[in-house]
C-alpha positions in Angstrom: 117.4 79.6 103.5 114.2 80.6 101.6 114.8 84.2 100.8 111.9 86.6 101.7 110.1 88.4 98.9 112.4 91.4 97.9 109.4 93.8 97.8 108.5 92.9 101.4 112.1 93.5 102.4 112.1 96.9 100.9 109.0 97.8 102.9 110.8 97.1 106.2 113.9 99.1 105.2 112.5 102.3 103.9 115.7 104.2 104.5 117.6 102.1 102.0 117.8 103.3 98.4 119.0 101.4 95.3 119.1 98.1 97.2 120.3 95.0 95.5 121.2 91.6 96.7 125.0 90.8 96.8 125.2 87.6 98.8 123.2 85.0 100.7 123.9 82.0 102.9 122.4 79.8 105.5 120.6 82.4 107.6 121.5 85.7 106.0 120.8 87.8 102.9 123.2 90.7 102.3 122.2 93.7 100.2 124.1 96.7 98.9 122.2 99.9 99.5 122.6 103.6 99.6 121.8 105.0 103.1 122.3 108.7 103.9 124.2 109.1 100.7 126.7 106.3 101.7 127.0 102.8 100.3 126.5 100.2 103.1 125.8 96.5 103.4 122.4 95.7 104.8 122.2 92.3 106.6 118.9 90.5 107.0 119.4 87.6 109.4 116.8 85.0 109.9 116.2 84.2 113.6 115.5 80.5 113.6 113.1 79.2 116.2 111.0 76.2 117.1 107.3 76.6 118.0 107.7 73.8 120.5 110.7 75.3 122.2 111.0 79.1 122.5 114.4 78.8 124.1 115.9 77.9 120.6 114.8 81.3 119.2 116.2 83.1 122.3 119.5 81.4 122.0 119.8 82.2 118.3 119.0 85.8 119.0 121.7 85.9 121.7 124.2 84.6 119.2 123.3 87.2 116.5 123.4 90.0 119.1 126.8 88.8 120.3 128.2 89.2 116.8 126.7 92.7 116.5 128.1 93.6 120.0 131.6 92.4 118.9 131.4 94.5 115.7 130.4 97.6 117.8 133.3 97.1 120.3 136.1 96.6 117.7 138.0 99.7 116.9 140.5 98.3 114.3 140.6 100.2 111.0 140.8 96.8 109.3 137.3 95.7 110.5 133.9 96.7 109.4 131.8 99.0 111.6 128.1 99.1 112.3 126.3 101.3 109.8 123.4 103.7 109.7 120.7 101.0 110.3 120.9 100.1 113.9 119.9 96.5 114.7 116.2 95.9 114.9 113.8 93.0 114.7 111.1 92.7 112.0 108.7 90.1 110.7 108.5 89.3 107.0 106.2 86.5 105.7 105.6 85.3 109.3 109.4 84.8 110.0 111.5 86.7 112.4 114.5 88.6 111.2 117.1 91.0 112.5 118.2 93.9 110.2 121.3 96.0 110.5 123.9 97.6 108.3 127.6 97.7 108.2 129.9 100.1 106.5 130.9 102.3 104.9 134.4 101.0 104.7 137.2 100.2 102.4 136.5 97.7 99.6 137.9 94.2 100.2 138.1 93.5 96.4 141.5 93.8 94.7 
């Protein structure tokens, strides 16, 4: 994934302070940020699409939302929770993304 320009990401997430990238992968970039005085992980997920077939974008959006719905429904103390940034779509550099946050929670590092 070509990561979007960090300054443009900051513009679409004004509620996040002291944001720094902590991980990236195929369709996601994950940032650590302070939101409402709590440390949370902010996920920026690319919504892949095809100009010739809008159904591809729609299917990818359904998959991403399914993941978010599962996070919201789970009540185990061992799983992450949705954070302060509720899922919302945005456009950065002419690409569609979904932004949301998870946490705060217990550190998984030992």
